[in-house]
VEXDREN-2710 file (C-alpha; in Angstrom, 1 decimal):
% VEXDREN-2710
k/r/px/py/pz
1/MET/158.6/60.5/78.2
2/SER/154.9/60.6/77.2
3/LEU/152.2/58.2/78.7
4/PHE/152.0/56.2/75.6
5/ALA/155.7/55.8/75.4
6/LYS/155.8/54.6/78.9
7/CYS/153.2/52.1/78.1
8/LEU/155.3/50.7/75.3
9/LYS/158.3/50.4/77.8
10/CYS/156.2/48.7/80.5
11/SER/155.1/46.0/78.3
12/PHE/158.3/44.3/78.6
13/ASP/158.3/44.7/82.6
14/PHE/154.7/44.5/83.9
15/ASN/151.7/42.5/83.4
16/LYS/148.9/43.2/81.0
17/ARG/146.8/45.0/83.6
18/GLU/149.5/47.5/84.4
19/VAL/149.8/48.1/80.7
20/MET/146.1/48.4/80.4
21/ARG/146.3/50.9/83.4
22/HIS/148.7/53.0/81.7
23/LEU/146.8/53.2/78.4
24/VAL/143.8/54.2/80.2
25/LEU/145.5/56.9/81.8
26/GLY/146.8/58.0/78.5
27/MET/143.3/58.1/76.9
28/ARG/142.1/60.1/79.5
29/LEU/144.8/62.5/79.2
30/LEU/144.2/62.7/75.4
31/PHE/140.4/63.1/75.9
32/LEU/141.1/65.9/78.5
33/LEU/143.3/67.8/76.1
34/ILE/140.7/67.5/73.2
35/SER/137.9/68.8/75.6
36/LEU/140.0/71.8/76.8
37/THR/140.6/72.5/73.2
38/VAL/137.0/72.2/72.0
39/THR/135.8/73.8/75.3
40/ALA/138.6/76.9/74.6
41/ALA/137.2/77.3/71.0
42/VAL/133.4/77.3/72.2
43/SER/134.1/79.6/74.9
44/ALA/135.8/82.3/72.7
45/GLN/132.6/82.1/70.4
46/ASP/130.3/82.2/73.5
47/ASP/132.4/85.4/74.6
48/THR/131.8/86.9/71.1
49/ALA/128.0/86.4/71.4
50/LEU/127.9/88.1/74.8
51/LEU/130.3/91.1/73.6
52/ALA/128.0/91.3/70.6
53/ALA/125.0/91.5/72.7
54/LYS/126.5/94.4/74.3
55/ILE/127.6/96.4/71.3
56/PHE/124.8/95.8/68.9
57/ASP/121.2/97.0/69.6
58/THR/118.0/95.4/68.0
59/SER/118.6/97.7/65.1
60/TYR/121.6/95.6/63.8
61/ILE/121.5/92.2/62.5
62/PHE/124.5/90.4/63.8
63/GLN/125.5/86.9/62.0
64/GLY/128.7/85.3/63.9
65/ASP/128.4/82.0/62.7
66/VAL/129.0/82.2/58.8
67/LEU/131.0/79.6/57.4
68/ILE/132.3/80.3/53.8
69/LYS/133.4/77.4/51.5
70/THR/136.6/77.6/49.6
71/ARG/137.2/76.1/46.2
72/ASP/139.4/73.2/47.7
73/GLY/136.7/72.3/50.4
74/ASN/137.9/74.1/53.2
75/THR/136.0/76.9/55.3
76/ILE/136.5/80.3/56.3
77/SER/134.8/81.7/59.2
78/ALA/133.2/85.0/59.3
79/ILE/131.2/87.7/61.0
80/VAL/128.6/89.8/59.1
81/VAL/126.6/92.9/60.6
82/ARG/124.2/95.1/58.8
83/LYS/121.4/97.3/59.9
84/LYS/117.9/95.8/60.1
85/LEU/115.8/98.3/58.5
86/VAL/118.1/98.8/55.4
87/THR/116.4/96.6/52.8
88/SER/118.1/97.7/49.6
89/PRO/121.5/96.1/48.9
90/LEU/124.7/97.9/49.9
91/PRO/128.4/97.9/49.1
92/SER/130.3/95.7/51.7
93/ILE/133.7/96.5/53.4
94/LEU/135.7/93.2/54.0
95/GLN/138.5/92.8/56.7
96/PHE/140.3/89.4/56.0
97/THR/142.7/88.8/58.7
98/ILE/144.5/86.0/60.9
99/TYR/144.0/87.7/63.9
100/ALA/140.7/86.5/65.5
101/ARG/140.9/88.4/68.6
102/ASN/139.9/87.4/72.4
103/ASP/138.2/91.0/72.7
104/ASP/135.7/93.4/71.1
105/ARG/137.8/95.2/68.7
106/ASP/136.6/93.5/65.6
107/LEU/132.9/93.9/66.7
108/ILE/133.6/97.7/67.1
109/ASN/135.3/98.0/63.8
110/LEU/132.2/96.2/62.2
111/LYS/129.8/98.5/64.1
112/GLU/131.8/101.7/62.6
113/THR/131.5/100.1/58.9
114/VAL/127.6/99.7/59.3
115/ASP/127.4/103.0/60.9
116/HIS/129.1/104.6/57.7
117/GLY/126.3/103.1/55.6
118/TYR/128.0/99.5/54.5
119/VAL/127.5/96.3/55.5
120/GLY/130.5/95.0/57.7
121/VAL/132.3/92.0/57.1
122/ILE/135.2/90.4/58.8
123/ALA/136.6/87.0/57.8
124/TYR/139.3/85.2/59.5
125/THR/141.8/83.0/57.5
126/ARG/141.4/79.3/57.1
127/GLY/141.4/77.3/60.2
128/LYS/140.8/80.3/62.6
129/TYR/137.7/80.8/64.8
130/ARG/134.9/78.5/63.6
131/SER/136.8/76.9/60.7
132/LYS/138.0/73.4/61.3
133/SER/140.6/73.6/58.6
134/ALA/144.3/73.4/59.4
135/ILE/145.7/77.0/60.3
136/ILE/148.5/77.7/57.3
137/PRO/149.3/81.4/57.2
138/TYR/149.9/83.4/53.9
139/GLU/149.7/80.1/51.6
140/TYR/146.0/80.2/50.7
141/ASP/144.9/83.6/51.4
142/ALA/145.1/84.8/47.8
143/GLN/142.4/81.9/46.8
144/ASP/140.6/82.2/50.1
145/ALA/140.2/86.0/49.6
146/TYR/138.5/85.5/46.3
147/ALA/136.2/82.9/47.9
148/VAL/135.0/85.3/50.5
149/ILE/134.5/88.2/48.1
150/ASP/132.7/85.8/45.7
151/TRP/130.3/84.6/48.7
152/ILE/129.7/88.4/49.5
153/SER/128.8/89.3/46.2
154/GLN/126.0/86.7/46.0
155/GLN/124.3/87.8/49.1
156/ALA/121.1/89.4/48.8
157/TRP/122.1/92.3/51.0
158/SER/125.1/92.9/48.5
159/ASP/124.9/95.3/45.6
160/GLY/127.9/93.6/44.3
161/GLY/130.5/95.9/45.4
162/VAL/133.4/95.2/47.9
163/GLY/136.1/97.3/49.4
164/MET/138.7/95.9/51.8
165/MET/140.6/97.5/54.6
166/GLY/142.9/96.6/57.5
167/GLY/146.6/96.6/58.4
168/SER/149.7/94.5/58.8
169/TYR/148.4/90.9/58.1
170/ALA/145.0/92.3/56.8
171/GLY/146.9/94.7/54.6
172/PHE/148.9/91.7/53.1
173/THR/145.7/89.7/52.4
174/GLN/144.5/92.9/50.3
175/TRP/147.3/92.6/48.1
176/ALA/146.5/88.7/48.0
177/ALA/143.1/89.2/47.0
178/VAL/144.1/91.4/44.0
179/LYS/146.5/88.7/42.7
180/THR/143.4/87.3/41.0
181/LEU/141.1/90.1/41.0
182/HIS/137.3/89.3/41.7
183/PRO/135.1/91.7/39.8
184/ALA/133.4/92.8/42.8
185/LEU/136.5/93.9/44.6
186/LYS/136.5/97.7/43.8
187/THR/139.1/98.9/45.8
188/ILE/141.5/98.4/48.9
189/VAL/142.7/100.4/51.8
190/PRO/146.0/98.5/53.0
191/SER/148.0/100.0/55.9
192/ALA/151.5/98.8/56.7
193/ALA/151.0/95.9/54.5
194/GLY/153.2/92.8/55.3
195/GLY/155.0/91.0/52.4
196/PRO/155.7/87.2/52.9
197/GLY/159.2/86.5/51.8
198/PHE/159.8/90.0/51.3
199/GLY/159.7/91.7/54.6
200/LEU/159.0/88.7/57.1
201/PRO/160.0/86.3/58.3
202/MET/163.0/87.3/56.4
203/GLU/164.3/90.7/55.2
204/ASN/166.4/91.1/52.2
205/ASN/166.7/87.2/52.3
206/ILE/167.9/87.3/55.8
207/PHE/165.7/85.3/58.6
208/ILE/164.8/87.7/61.5
209/ASN/164.7/86.1/64.8
210/PRO/161.8/88.2/66.3
211/ASN/159.5/86.4/63.8
212/TYR/160.1/83.2/65.4
213/GLU/157.3/83.1/68.0
214/TRP/154.8/84.7/65.7
215/ALA/154.1/81.4/64.0
216/PHE/152.9/80.0/67.7
217/HIS/151.0/83.3/68.4
218/VAL/148.7/82.8/65.4
219/THR/148.6/78.8/65.0
220/ASN/148.4/77.4/68.6
221/ASN/144.6/77.8/68.8
222/LYS/141.5/79.2/66.9
223/THR/142.1/82.6/68.3
224/MET/145.3/84.2/69.4
225/ASP/147.8/82.7/72.0
226/ASP/148.8/85.9/73.9
227/THR/151.0/83.9/76.4
228/VAL/153.6/83.7/73.5
229/TYR/154.1/87.4/74.3
230/ASN/153.9/87.5/78.1
231/GLU/156.7/87.7/80.4
232/GLU/157.2/84.0/80.7
233/GLY/157.0/83.6/76.7
234/ARG/159.5/86.4/76.1
235/THR/161.9/84.9/78.5
236/ARG/161.6/81.4/76.7
237/PHE/162.5/82.8/73.2
238/ARG/165.1/85.0/74.7
239/ASN/166.8/82.1/76.2
240/MET/166.3/80.1/73.0
241/ARG/167.8/82.7/71.1
242/ASN/170.7/83.3/73.3
243/THR/171.5/79.8/73.4
244/TRP/171.4/79.2/69.5
245/TRP/173.8/82.3/69.5
246/GLU/176.2/81.0/72.2
247/THR/176.5/77.4/71.0
248/GLY/176.8/78.3/67.2
249/LYS/174.4/75.5/66.2
250/ALA/172.8/75.7/62.8
251/TYR/170.0/77.8/62.1
252/ARG/167.7/75.2/61.2
253/THR/167.9/73.5/64.6
254/ILE/166.6/76.7/66.5
255/ASP/163.3/74.9/67.4
256/GLN/165.2/72.0/68.8
257/ILE/166.9/74.6/71.2
258/ASP/163.4/75.8/72.0
259/GLY/162.0/72.3/72.6
260/GLN/158.9/72.9/70.6
261/ALA/158.8/72.1/66.8
262/ASN/158.1/74.9/64.7
263/PRO/156.8/73.6/61.4
264/LEU/156.0/76.8/59.8
265/LEU/159.6/78.0/60.2
266/GLN/160.9/74.8/58.8
267/ARG/158.7/75.1/55.7
268/TRP/160.0/78.7/55.3
269/LEU/163.5/77.9/55.6
270/GLN/163.1/75.7/52.6
271/HIS/162.7/78.8/50.6
272/PRO/165.6/81.2/51.2
273/SER/165.0/82.8/47.9
274/TYR/161.9/84.9/47.1
275/ASP/160.9/81.8/44.9
276/ALA/157.7/80.5/43.4
277/TYR/156.6/79.7/47.0
278/TRP/156.6/83.2/48.0
279/GLN/155.6/84.6/44.6
280/SER/152.4/82.6/44.7
281/MET/151.1/84.5/47.7
282/VAL/150.7/88.1/46.3
283/PRO/151.0/89.8/42.7
284/PHE/154.7/89.3/40.9
285/ARG/155.8/91.3/38.2
286/GLU/153.1/91.0/35.4
287/ASP/150.3/90.3/37.9
288/PHE/150.4/94.1/39.0
289/ALA/149.3/94.9/35.2
290/GLN/145.9/93.8/35.7
291/ILE/145.0/95.3/39.0
292/ASN/142.6/97.9/37.4
293/ILE/141.1/99.2/40.7
294/PRO/142.2/102.1/43.0
295/VAL/144.3/102.0/45.9
296/LEU/144.5/104.0/48.9
297/ALA/147.6/103.0/51.3
298/PHE/148.9/104.2/54.7
299/ASP/152.3/103.6/55.7
300/CYS/155.1/105.2/58.0
301/TYR/158.9/105.8/58.1
302/TYR/159.4/103.7/61.2
303/ASN/157.5/100.5/59.9
304/ASP/159.4/97.1/59.9
305/SER/157.4/96.1/56.9
306/GLN/157.8/99.3/55.1
307/GLY/159.9/97.6/52.5
308/SER/157.0/95.2/51.5
309/SER/154.3/97.9/51.8
310/LEU/155.7/100.2/49.4
311/HIS/157.1/97.5/47.1
312/TYR/153.4/96.7/46.3
313/LEU/152.8/100.5/45.2
314/GLN/156.3/100.7/43.3
315/GLU/155.5/97.6/41.3
316/HIS/151.7/98.5/40.6
317/ALA/153.1/101.8/39.1
318/LYS/155.7/99.9/37.1
319/TYR/153.6/97.4/35.5
320/ARG/150.4/99.8/35.3
321/PRO/151.9/103.2/34.9
322/ASN/148.4/105.0/35.1
323/SER/147.2/103.5/38.3
324/GLU/145.2/105.1/40.7
325/ASP/147.1/104.6/43.9
326/TYR/147.4/107.3/46.7
327/LEU/149.6/107.1/49.7
328/ILE/149.5/108.8/53.0
329/ILE/152.9/108.3/54.9
330/GLY/154.4/109.8/58.0
331/PRO/156.6/109.6/61.2
332/TYR/155.1/106.7/62.7
333/SER/155.5/103.2/64.1
334/HIS/154.2/99.9/62.3
335/PHE/151.0/100.4/64.3
336/GLY/150.7/104.0/64.2
337/SER/149.9/104.1/60.7
338/GLN/146.9/102.0/61.5
339/ARG/145.4/104.3/63.9
340/GLY/146.2/107.6/62.6
341/GLY/149.7/108.4/63.6
342/ASP/152.1/108.3/67.0
343/THR/152.2/111.3/69.4
344/ALA/155.6/110.2/70.1
345/VAL/157.8/107.6/68.3
346/TYR/161.0/106.0/69.5
347/GLY/161.6/109.0/72.0
348/VAL/160.6/111.8/69.7
349/GLU/157.5/113.6/70.0
350/ASN/155.4/114.2/66.9
351/PRO/153.7/117.7/66.4
352/PRO/149.8/117.5/66.3
353/ASN/149.4/118.2/62.7
354/ALA/151.6/115.1/62.0
355/LEU/148.6/113.2/63.0
356/PHE/145.4/112.4/60.9
357/ASP/141.9/110.9/61.2
358/TYR/142.5/107.4/59.7
359/LYS/138.8/106.3/59.8
360/HIS/137.4/109.3/58.5
361/ILE/139.8/109.3/55.6
362/THR/139.2/105.4/54.8
363/TYR/135.5/105.8/54.9
364/ALA/135.6/109.0/52.9
365/TRP/137.6/107.0/50.3
366/PHE/135.2/104.1/50.2
367/ASP/132.3/106.7/49.5
368/TYR/134.4/108.1/46.7
369/VAL/134.9/104.8/45.1
370/LEU/131.7/102.9/45.9
371/ASN/129.3/105.7/46.3
372/ASN/130.2/108.3/43.7
373/ALA/131.1/111.0/46.5
374/ASP/134.0/113.5/46.1
375/LYS/137.6/112.2/46.7
376/PRO/139.0/112.9/50.1
377/LYS/140.3/116.5/50.3
378/VAL/143.4/115.2/52.1
379/LEU/144.7/113.7/49.1
380/LYS/146.1/116.5/47.1
381/ASP/148.3/114.3/45.1
382/LYS/149.2/110.7/44.7
383/ILE/151.9/110.7/47.4
384/ASN/151.1/112.9/50.5
385/TYR/153.9/112.8/53.2
386/PHE/154.8/114.7/56.4
387/VAL/158.2/116.3/56.5
388/VAL/159.8/115.7/59.8
389/GLY/161.6/118.9/61.0
390/GLU/159.8/121.1/58.8
391/ASN/156.4/119.7/60.1
392/LYS/154.3/120.4/57.3
393/TRP/152.7/117.9/54.8
394/ARG/153.7/117.9/51.5
395/HIS/152.6/116.3/48.1
396/ALA/154.1/114.6/45.0
397/SER/152.9/112.9/42.0
398/SER/154.9/109.8/42.4
399/LEU/157.4/108.3/45.0
400/ASP/160.2/109.3/42.3
401/LYS/158.9/113.0/42.2
402/MET/159.5/113.5/46.0
403/HIS/163.1/114.6/45.5
404/ASN/164.4/117.0/42.6
405/THR/167.9/116.2/43.2
406/ALA/170.4/113.6/44.7
407/LEU/173.5/113.9/46.7
408/THR/176.3/111.1/45.9
409/LEU/178.7/110.5/48.6
410/PHE/181.7/108.1/48.4
411/LEU/182.8/105.9/51.4
412/THR/186.4/106.7/51.2
413/ASP/189.7/105.6/53.2
414/THR/190.6/109.0/54.1
415/LYS/191.0/109.4/57.7
416/GLN/189.1/112.0/59.5
417/GLU/189.5/112.1/63.2
418/GLU/187.6/109.2/64.5
419/ALA/185.9/108.4/61.4
420/TYR/186.5/108.7/57.4
421/GLN/185.6/111.0/54.8
422/LEU/182.2/110.5/53.0
423/ALA/183.2/112.8/49.9
424/ALA/181.5/114.3/47.0
425/LEU/184.3/113.7/44.8
426/LYS/185.3/109.9/44.0
427/PRO/188.9/109.3/45.1
428/GLN/191.1/109.4/42.2
429/GLN/193.1/106.5/43.4
430/GLN/191.8/103.1/44.4
431/GLY/191.9/102.3/48.1
432/TYR/190.2/100.3/50.7
433/LEU/189.5/99.7/54.5
434/VAL/189.9/96.2/55.9
435/GLN/187.8/94.6/58.3
436/THR/188.4/91.2/59.9
437/VAL/185.4/89.3/61.7
438/ASP/185.8/86.5/63.9
439/PHE/182.4/84.8/63.9
440/LYS/183.6/82.4/66.8
441/ASP/184.0/85.3/69.1
442/ARG/180.6/85.8/70.7
443/THR/181.7/88.5/73.0
444/VAL/181.3/90.7/70.1
445/SER/178.1/91.6/68.3
446/SER/177.4/94.0/65.6
447/GLY/174.5/95.2/63.4
448/ASP/172.7/97.7/65.6
449/PHE/170.8/99.0/62.9
450/TYR/167.4/99.4/64.5
451/PRO/165.9/103.1/64.6
452/ASP/165.4/102.9/68.4
453/PRO/166.1/105.4/69.8
454/LEU/165.9/107.8/66.9
455/ILE/168.2/110.2/68.3
456/ARG/171.7/109.1/70.1
457/LYS/174.6/111.0/71.5
458/GLN/177.2/108.7/70.1
459/LEU/177.6/105.7/67.7
460/ASN/179.5/102.3/68.5
461/THR/182.7/102.6/66.7
462/ASP/184.0/99.0/67.6
463/ASP/182.6/96.8/64.8
464/GLY/182.5/98.7/61.5
465/PHE/183.4/101.9/59.8
466/ILE/181.9/105.6/60.2
467/PHE/181.9/107.9/57.3
468/VAL/181.3/111.5/57.7
469/SER/180.4/114.2/55.1
470/GLU/181.1/118.0/55.1
471/PRO/178.5/120.5/56.7
472/LEU/175.7/121.0/54.3
473/LYS/175.6/124.7/53.0
474/ASN/172.1/124.7/52.3
475/ASP/168.6/123.6/53.9
476/ALA/167.3/120.7/52.1
477/ILE/164.8/117.9/52.6
478/MET/165.8/114.1/52.3
479/ASN/163.1/112.8/50.2
480/GLY/162.7/109.0/49.7
481/ALA/165.2/106.0/50.2
482/PHE/169.0/106.1/49.8
483/GLU/170.7/103.8/47.1
484/GLY/173.9/103.2/45.8
485/GLU/176.9/100.6/45.4
486/ILE/179.1/99.0/47.8
487/VAL/182.3/97.7/46.0
488/VAL/183.8/95.0/48.1
489/LYS/186.2/91.9/48.1
490/ILE/185.9/89.2/50.6
491/ASN/187.8/85.8/51.2
492/LYS/184.4/84.0/51.2
493/TYR/181.3/83.2/49.1
494/ASP/178.8/85.4/51.1
495/VAL/178.2/87.9/53.7
496/ASP/175.5/89.9/55.3
497/TYR/176.0/93.6/56.1
498/GLY/174.0/96.7/57.3
499/ILE/173.9/100.2/56.1
500/ARG/173.0/103.0/58.3
501/LEU/172.4/106.7/57.6
502/TYR/172.2/109.4/60.2
503/GLU/172.0/113.1/60.3
504/LEU/174.9/114.5/62.3
505/LEU/173.7/117.8/64.1
506/PRO/175.8/120.5/65.0
507/ASN/175.3/120.1/68.6
508/GLY/176.8/116.4/68.1
509/ASP/173.3/114.4/68.4
510/TYR/172.9/111.8/65.6
511/VAL/169.6/111.4/64.3
512/HIS/168.7/107.9/62.3
513/LEU/167.3/108.5/59.1
514/SER/167.3/105.2/57.5
515/TYR/169.0/101.5/57.1
516/VAL/169.0/98.5/55.1
517/VAL/170.4/95.1/55.9
518/GLN/171.7/92.9/52.8
519/ARG/172.7/89.6/52.0
520/ALA/175.6/89.8/49.3
521/SER/174.3/86.9/47.3
522/TYR/170.8/88.3/46.9
523/ALA/171.8/91.9/46.5
524/ARG/171.1/91.7/42.6
525/ASP/168.2/89.2/42.6
526/PRO/166.2/88.4/45.7
527/SER/164.6/85.5/43.7
528/GLN/168.1/83.8/42.8
529/ARG/171.2/83.3/44.8
530/GLN/174.4/84.3/43.3
531/LEU/177.3/83.5/45.4
532/LEU/180.2/85.9/45.3
533/THR/183.7/84.8/43.9
534/PRO/186.1/84.5/46.9
535/ASN/189.1/87.5/46.6
536/THR/187.4/89.2/43.7
537/ILE/185.9/92.7/43.8
538/GLU/182.2/92.6/43.6
539/ARG/179.7/95.6/42.9
540/LEU/176.7/95.3/45.0
541/PRO/173.6/97.5/44.5
542/ILE/172.2/99.0/47.6
543/LYS/168.5/98.5/47.5
544/GLY/165.5/98.4/50.0
545/ALA/166.8/101.3/52.4
546/ARG/163.7/103.0/54.4
547/LEU/162.2/105.6/52.8
548/ILE/161.7/109.1/55.1
549/SER/161.0/112.6/54.5
550/LYS/163.2/114.7/57.0
551/GLN/164.5/118.4/56.8
552/ILE/168.3/118.6/57.1
553/LYS/169.0/121.9/58.3
554/LYS/172.4/123.9/56.8
555/GLY/175.5/122.9/59.0
556/SER/174.2/119.4/59.7
557/ARG/176.3/116.4/58.3
558/PHE/175.3/112.9/56.7
559/VAL/177.0/109.9/58.4
560/VAL/177.2/106.2/57.0
561/TYR/178.0/103.4/59.1
562/ILE/178.6/100.1/57.4
563/ASP/179.3/96.8/59.4
564/ILE/178.9/93.1/59.2
565/ASN/175.8/91.6/60.5
566/LYS/176.8/89.3/63.5
567/ASN/174.2/89.4/66.3
568/PRO/171.8/87.0/67.9
569/PHE/168.8/88.7/66.3
570/SER/169.1/87.0/62.8
571/GLN/170.5/84.2/60.9
572/LEU/174.5/84.2/61.0
573/ASN/175.9/84.1/57.5
574/TYR/179.3/82.4/57.9
575/GLY/180.1/82.7/54.2
576/THR/180.7/79.2/53.1
577/GLY/178.1/79.1/50.3
578/LYS/176.0/76.6/51.8
579/ASP/172.3/77.2/52.7
580/VAL/172.7/79.7/55.5
581/SER/170.3/77.8/57.7
582/ASP/172.7/74.9/57.6
583/GLU/176.1/76.4/58.7
584/THR/177.4/76.2/62.1
585/ILE/180.2/77.9/64.2
586/SER/182.4/74.8/62.8
587/ASP/182.1/76.9/59.5
588/THR/184.3/79.5/60.9
589/LYS/187.8/78.0/60.7
590/GLN/188.7/81.0/58.6
591/MET/187.8/84.5/59.7
592/LEU/186.2/86.6/57.3
593/LYS/188.4/89.3/55.7
594/VAL/186.6/92.4/53.9
595/LYS/188.0/95.0/51.9
596/TRP/185.6/97.8/51.4
597/PHE/186.7/99.8/48.4
598/ASN/186.8/103.9/48.4
599/SER/184.7/103.6/45.2
600/SER/181.6/102.5/47.3
601/TYR/179.0/105.3/47.3
602/VAL/175.4/106.2/48.5
603/THR/173.0/108.4/46.7
604/ILE/170.9/110.3/49.0
605/PRO/167.4/112.0/47.3
606/LEU/167.0/115.4/48.3
607/LEU/164.3/117.9/47.8
608/THR/166.0/121.4/47.4
609/LEU/163.6/124.4/48.0
610/LEU/163.8/127.5/45.7
END
């Protein structure tokens, strides 16, 4: 009970002097909290000034207190760095991010930008750093980016040209910025760009628990609350997750279990469809047609947000077919794509030639677009990708042109030792496999789809079905994302399921290739829920799997693993047809019964070498 609440209670039992004593204590506590908050913000700004003094000598002009007004009267806090002796206007490179850090990384990045011949600007989303506005991720970044670019273009040191760079959230803000394209914005260079509503905090309309604490990480203070991810914080959220899983309470109450309100999560849960709320944050459909600037994107095969990152490029190519978009992609993690690759990822080492010079390529690109220099030589075609196993870079004119054939394999009901046949021919007679799932039983979980480790000695065969192909007769390269169709009949209105694709090596090792997790009611259209008809055959498209380029050697087999998503790491879809966030374990009176029909199939894109 708070001190103020105690005061109200005391008013019935104590005299006025006692009540006043509690009020005074309460006010002192309130002023102390305000003082600590203000002190923390001022301290962070003072720290930045001290760091700047160490990084920038007298040949640089450092402005760390810039405030830019938005159209609706809020403010954006920015830092500007430029060379003192340069008097002619220059192009500017902007990073727009929610991550106002407590270290010198942003300042070092700004110095690199200036040393490459540009004005360096980093702006923090509204409410961060010196801004006194409320911190609201995603929602206002499109219009605020426009305001920042407009401000830059009007400065005496600006030649009117702006480029943007950055990864993850700062990748998202670049696509947000082109939703309403400012004339001064000439190019964007997003890396592993996030997609609100399309990749996080939900993936294919399924809310993912690891995104839960991120809201506190970025909104608890003006910089970053790193305690969210320390050991105590991880223990807290792990306990919350496990308690929710074990008690079977509604997903909407998960912050009550945590004991701290999560208003951002509650706002997001109001939009389980990819509706107008999410669509307003980045280009949507026809919006892509007006994006007439070149784009250089970086991405990776093992990127949690790959679906959103590549979605932007695919939609741009769809609505503006002649767009000048380039992609560099390889076997890296989410952060690896933002630093030139990883020497190892999920237990597998990368060869040296898989790495690339991220900074050199990025600034060479800016020189190409903003200063009429030659295009970076590494960009031999629109799609530049590293082939795992073959260990070489290849190039294609589009994502669709990465492959020249495809292998369609059917998920049959024909038993083959401990698995089922993944057959090249469609079964002549209709058949199916039956799966029963008891959501009340929390001793069994399923949905182990994450690609860590990349190589496994065996797969869990207890909670799904495994399908194994015949050995490949020739070498090939899997180039792209698998697609297909699931033919299913369930006794409920909805279901979440996962599909994983592996390469089974001749030595018995399983190599993770790709995966997708889907909510059946959104498989056809993520913007509109379409419930299934119980006990009726439904044909659901497989979309949104991870893209990869991997050499598949002669003698290897493809393996498909399909199961129901039932684990403590994401929402639980009990299939009632209600909003999944409102379902509880009491909705499990009837067990889920699934019939997987043998006309289900996956199509694997391949590049065959002549």
